[in-house]
C-alpha positions as CSV (number, residue, x, y, z in Angstrom):
1,M,2.5,3.4,2.0
2,G,-0.5,0.9,1.2
3,T,-2.5,-1.8,3.3
4,P,-5.3,-3.7,1.6
5,A,-3.9,-6.4,-1.2
6,F,-4.7,-4.1,-4.2
7,A,-1.3,-2.2,-2.9
8,V,0.9,-5.5,-3.1
9,P,1.6,-5.7,-6.5
10,T,3.2,-2.3,-6.3
11,L,5.1,-3.3,-3.3
12,E,6.3,-6.1,-4.8
13,A,6.9,-4.6,-8.6
14,L,9.1,-1.8,-6.5
15,H,11.1,-4.8,-4.6
16,H,11.4,-6.7,-7.6
17,K,12.9,-3.5,-9.7
18,G,15.2,-3.2,-6.9
19,H,14.1,0.2,-5.3
20,E,15.4,0.4,-1.8
21,I,12.0,0.5,0.4
22,L,13.1,2.4,3.4
23,A,10.1,1.4,5.1
24,V,6.5,0.0,4.9
25,F,4.2,2.1,6.5
26,A,0.1,-0.1,7.1
27,Q,-2.6,0.9,8.9
28,P,-2.7,-0.7,12.3
29,D,-3.7,-4.5,12.6
30,R,-7.2,-4.8,13.2
31,P,-9.8,-7.6,14.6
32,A,-11.7,-9.7,11.5
33,G,-13.5,-12.9,10.9
34,R,-16.2,-14.2,13.3
35,G,-13.7,-14.9,16.1
36,R,-12.5,-11.1,15.8
37,G,-8.6,-12.2,16.0
38,I,-6.3,-9.8,14.8
39,S,-5.5,-10.1,11.4
40,F,-2.4,-8.7,9.7
41,S,-3.1,-6.7,6.3
42,S,-2.3,-7.8,2.9
43,V,0.8,-5.1,2.9
44,K,2.1,-5.8,6.3
45,Q,2.2,-9.8,5.4
46,K,3.9,-9.1,2.0
47,A,6.4,-6.7,4.1
48,M,7.2,-9.4,6.2
49,D,7.2,-11.9,3.8
50,L,10.4,-9.4,2.1
51,N,11.8,-8.7,5.3
52,L,11.2,-4.8,5.0
53,P,10.7,-2.8,8.1
54,I,6.9,-2.3,8.9
55,C,5.7,1.3,10.6
56,Q,2.1,1.0,11.6
57,P,0.9,4.2,13.1
58,A,-2.8,5.2,13.9
59,T,-2.1,8.8,13.0
60,L,0.6,10.7,11.0
61,K,-0.1,13.6,13.0
62,D,2.1,12.4,15.5
63,S,5.1,14.3,15.9
64,S,7.3,10.8,16.4
65,T,5.8,9.5,13.2
66,V,6.6,12.8,11.2
67,D,10.2,12.6,12.9
68,H,10.7,9.1,12.1
69,L,9.7,9.3,8.3
70,S,12.1,12.6,8.3
71,N,15.1,10.4,9.7
72,L,14.6,8.0,6.7
73,Q,15.6,10.9,4.4
74,P,13.0,9.4,1.6
75,D,13.5,10.3,-2.0
76,V,9.6,9.8,-2.6
77,L,6.8,8.4,-1.3
78,V,4.7,5.7,-2.7
79,V,1.1,5.7,-1.8
80,V,-1.4,3.0,-3.0
81,A,-4.5,2.8,-1.3
82,Y,-3.0,3.5,2.2
83,G,-6.1,4.4,4.1
84,L,-4.7,7.4,6.0
85,L,-4.9,11.4,5.0
86,L,-1.0,12.5,4.5
87,P,-0.9,15.7,6.4
88,Q,1.1,18.7,4.5
89,N,4.0,18.3,7.0
90,I,4.2,14.6,5.5
91,L,4.1,15.2,1.9
92,D,7.3,17.9,2.4
93,I,9.5,15.4,3.8
94,P,10.4,13.3,0.4
95,K,12.8,15.0,-1.7
96,H,10.8,14.5,-4.9
97,G,7.5,14.5,-3.5
98,A,5.0,11.8,-3.1
99,V,3.3,9.9,-5.9
100,N,0.0,7.8,-5.7
101,L,-1.6,5.5,-7.6
102,H,-5.8,6.0,-8.2
103,P,-7.6,3.8,-10.2
104,S,-9.7,6.3,-12.5
105,L,-9.1,8.1,-15.3
106,L,-8.7,11.4,-13.0
107,P,-10.3,13.6,-12.6
108,K,-12.9,11.2,-12.6
109,Y,-14.1,9.2,-10.1
110,R,-12.0,11.2,-7.0
111,G,-12.4,9.3,-3.9
112,A,-12.8,6.1,-2.0
113,A,-14.7,3.7,-4.5
114,P,-13.7,4.8,-8.0
115,I,-13.8,1.0,-9.3
116,N,-16.9,0.6,-7.3
117,H,-18.7,3.6,-9.1
118,A,-17.4,2.8,-12.8
119,L,-19.5,-0.7,-12.6
120,L,-22.2,0.9,-11.3
121,H,-22.4,4.0,-14.2
122,G,-22.1,1.0,-16.7
123,D,-18.7,2.7,-17.8
124,K,-17.1,0.4,-20.6
125,V,-13.5,2.0,-19.9
126,T,-11.8,2.9,-16.8
127,G,-8.4,3.6,-16.4
128,I,-5.4,4.0,-13.6
129,T,-3.8,7.6,-13.1
130,S,-0.6,8.1,-10.9
131,I,-0.6,11.6,-9.5
132,L,2.1,14.0,-7.6
133,M,0.3,14.3,-4.5
134,N,-1.2,17.3,-2.9
135,S,-3.1,18.0,0.4
136,R,-6.3,18.0,-1.6
137,M,-7.9,14.6,-2.3
138,D,-6.5,12.8,-5.5
139,A,-6.3,16.4,-6.8
140,G,-2.7,16.4,-7.4
141,D,-0.8,16.8,-11.2
142,I,-1.0,13.5,-13.2
143,I,2.2,11.9,-13.8
144,L,1.2,8.8,-16.4
145,Q,-2.6,7.8,-17.2
146,E,-3.9,4.9,-19.0
147,E,-7.1,3.3,-20.2
148,V,-8.4,0.0,-19.6
149,P,-11.5,-1.7,-21.0
150,V,-14.0,-3.1,-18.5
151,N,-15.2,-6.3,-19.1
152,E,-19.0,-7.1,-19.3
153,E,-18.8,-10.4,-17.0
154,E,-16.3,-8.5,-14.2
155,N,-17.2,-7.5,-11.0
156,A,-15.6,-5.1,-8.9
157,G,-12.8,-7.6,-7.3
158,Q,-12.0,-8.8,-10.4
159,L,-11.7,-5.7,-11.8
160,E,-9.7,-4.3,-8.9
161,Q,-7.2,-7.1,-9.2
162,R,-6.6,-6.6,-12.8
163,L,-6.1,-2.6,-11.9
164,S,-3.9,-3.6,-9.2
165,Q,-1.5,-5.3,-11.6
166,K,-1.6,-2.4,-13.9
167,G,-1.2,-0.1,-11.8
168,A,1.7,-1.5,-10.1
169,D,3.8,-1.4,-13.7
170,L,2.3,2.5,-14.1
171,I,4.0,3.3,-10.5
172,V,7.3,2.0,-12.0
173,R,7.1,3.9,-14.9
174,S,6.2,7.1,-13.0
175,L,9.0,7.1,-10.9
176,G,11.2,6.7,-14.1
177,A,9.3,10.0,-15.3
178,M,9.7,11.9,-12.1
179,E,13.3,11.9,-12.7
180,G,13.0,14.0,-15.9
181,G,11.0,16.8,-13.6
182,R,8.0,18.3,-13.2
183,S,7.6,19.6,-16.5
184,A,5.4,17.0,-17.9
185,F,2.9,16.1,-15.7
186,I,-0.6,17.7,-16.5
187,K,-2.8,19.5,-14.1
188,Q,-5.9,18.3,-13.2
189,D,-9.1,20.0,-15.2
190,E,-11.6,20.6,-12.4
191,S,-14.6,21.5,-14.4
192,L,-14.4,17.2,-15.0
193,V,-14.1,16.4,-11.8
194,T,-16.6,13.7,-10.2
195,F,-16.6,12.1,-7.5
196,A,-16.9,8.5,-6.4
197,P,-17.9,8.3,-2.5
198,K,-17.1,5.3,-0.3
199,L,-20.3,2.9,-0.2
200,S,-22.0,1.2,2.6
201,P,-24.3,-2.0,3.1
202,K,-27.4,-0.3,2.4
203,D,-26.4,1.0,-1.0
204,G,-26.6,-2.8,-1.8
205,H,-30.2,-3.4,-1.3
206,I,-31.8,-4.1,-4.8
207,D,-35.3,-1.9,-5.9
208,W,-36.6,-4.7,-8.8
209,T,-38.6,-2.1,-10.3
210,K,-35.0,-0.6,-11.8
211,S,-33.8,-1.9,-15.4
212,S,-32.1,-5.2,-15.3
213,A,-28.9,-3.4,-16.7
214,D,-29.0,-1.1,-13.5
215,I,-29.5,-3.9,-11.6
216,R,-26.7,-6.0,-12.8
217,N,-24.6,-3.0,-12.7
218,L,-25.5,-2.6,-8.9
219,V,-24.4,-6.2,-8.3
220,R,-21.5,-6.0,-10.3
221,G,-20.2,-2.9,-9.1
222,L,-20.5,-3.8,-5.4
223,T,-19.1,-7.7,-5.5
224,P,-17.7,-8.6,-3.4
225,R,-18.0,-5.2,-1.1
226,P,-20.2,-4.0,0.4
227,G,-22.8,-6.6,-1.5
228,A,-25.7,-6.2,-3.5
229,Y,-29.0,-8.0,-1.7
230,T,-32.6,-8.4,-1.7
231,M,-34.8,-9.9,1.1
232,F,-35.9,-13.8,0.8
233,K,-38.6,-15.0,3.6
234,E,-37.4,-12.0,5.6
235,K,-33.9,-13.2,5.5
236,R,-31.2,-11.3,3.5
237,L,-29.8,-12.8,0.5
238,E,-27.0,-11.7,-1.1
239,I,-26.7,-11.4,-4.9
240,L,-23.3,-12.3,-6.4
241,E,-24.0,-12.9,-10.0
242,I,-26.7,-12.2,-12.3
243,L,-27.4,-12.4,-15.9
244,P,-30.1,-11.6,-18.1
245,N,-32.7,-13.2,-19.4
246,T,-33.3,-12.5,-23.2
247,E,-36.1,-15.5,-23.5
248,Y,-38.8,-13.4,-21.2
249,R,-40.9,-10.7,-22.4
250,I,-43.4,-9.1,-20.1
251,L,-46.9,-10.1,-21.1
252,N,-48.8,-10.2,-17.5
253,T,-48.6,-6.5,-16.4
254,E,-49.9,-8.0,-12.6
255,E,-46.6,-9.3,-12.4
256,V,-44.5,-7.3,-10.1
257,P,-40.9,-6.4,-9.9
258,G,-39.1,-9.0,-8.0
259,L,-41.7,-11.7,-8.4
260,V,-40.0,-15.4,-9.2
261,V,-41.4,-15.5,-12.9
262,S,-40.0,-19.1,-13.7
263,I,-37.5,-21.4,-12.9
264,D,-34.5,-22.4,-15.2
265,K,-33.3,-25.4,-13.8
266,N,-30.3,-25.3,-15.7
267,K,-29.2,-21.7,-14.2
268,G,-31.7,-20.6,-11.6
269,P,-34.9,-18.4,-10.5
270,V,-35.9,-16.1,-12.8
271,I,-36.8,-12.6,-11.3
272,R,-38.8,-10.3,-12.4
273,T,-37.5,-6.4,-13.2
274,G,-38.8,-3.3,-14.0
275,D,-38.2,-3.7,-17.9
276,G,-37.3,-7.7,-18.3
277,S,-36.0,-10.4,-16.1
278,L,-32.6,-11.4,-14.8
279,V,-31.5,-14.7,-13.8
280,L,-29.7,-15.8,-10.5
281,L,-26.6,-17.4,-11.6
282,K,-24.7,-17.3,-8.0
283,V,-26.2,-16.1,-4.1
284,K,-25.0,-16.4,-0.6
285,P,-28.2,-16.8,1.7
286,Q,-27.8,-15.4,5.3
287,G,-25.7,-17.6,7.6
288,K,-24.8,-19.7,4.5
289,K,-21.7,-20.3,2.1
290,E,-21.9,-18.8,-1.7
291,M,-24.0,-21.4,-3.7
292,S,-25.1,-21.7,-7.7
293,G,-28.7,-20.5,-8.9
294,Q,-29.1,-24.4,-9.3
295,E,-28.1,-25.1,-5.6
296,F,-30.6,-22.2,-4.5
297,L,-33.4,-24.0,-6.1
298,R,-33.0,-27.2,-4.7
299,G,-31.7,-26.3,-1.0
300,Y,-34.6,-23.9,-0.5
301,R,-37.3,-25.7,-3.1
302,L,-38.1,-21.8,-4.8
303,D,-41.3,-21.8,-7.1
304,A,-42.4,-19.5,-9.3
305,G,-44.6,-17.3,-7.7
306,E,-42.3,-16.2,-4.8
307,Q,-41.6,-13.3,-4.1
308,L,-38.0,-11.1,-3.3
309,T,-38.7,-7.7,-2.0
């Protein structure tokens, strides 16, 4: 059970290891892109490539879906970024329960956006956890867990790709651990629970009065989705990559945060922050393709003294 690209490596690993995959459940096809044409999810496309049976119910509460899944008589459900809540009557169907892959060190960052929140908080280490699912969100007993260092330069999309690969291996090992029974599973410490709720586009609006570190974490944490942005000449300017400018020192107190304080012709515009400055290395102007900071300087003839808001 999975839908986006994050779940594909697990599906591939299960297939490669020779596990009998009775069915692949993915969310229904939805319109995508400017033309709003119907697009297959990454998991559905991979299931088609592997010639596996596909189910795409809009809900798991429908009796026909419950009956279908029950008739399959699965030993276990493997759930990775599926996107639909599994009710208790679904969790009760598989002989050995349902195992879920979660990209954090549970009980830290329960919820929909653990990778984003790890970067937003500037964490140096994150991880992956497999749990035996129960009816509460991300609250099941821990089967296996593995720490993963966070690279200083990577954004949420890049970290997600790395965790998806490591998570696939963790799920394969977790199925082996489940054969030994549940006695070795670890209950989560509820006193250590933190949450990582879903982020919306408005969460990406950059406040230039914040510190350079906080702004950089925002850009890393929200790239590629839902995106960190500022306003330039009343249009949205998405910031895709940003770099601390160690050569700049605040000397002029009249320089307000968001001001273009200088131009680095080899990298991009230098923007004043609450405690220093940052260089825009990669941006995406509204309605345009992404471009380097250098291309942005040339195309928009940006000069020192202009303001981002």
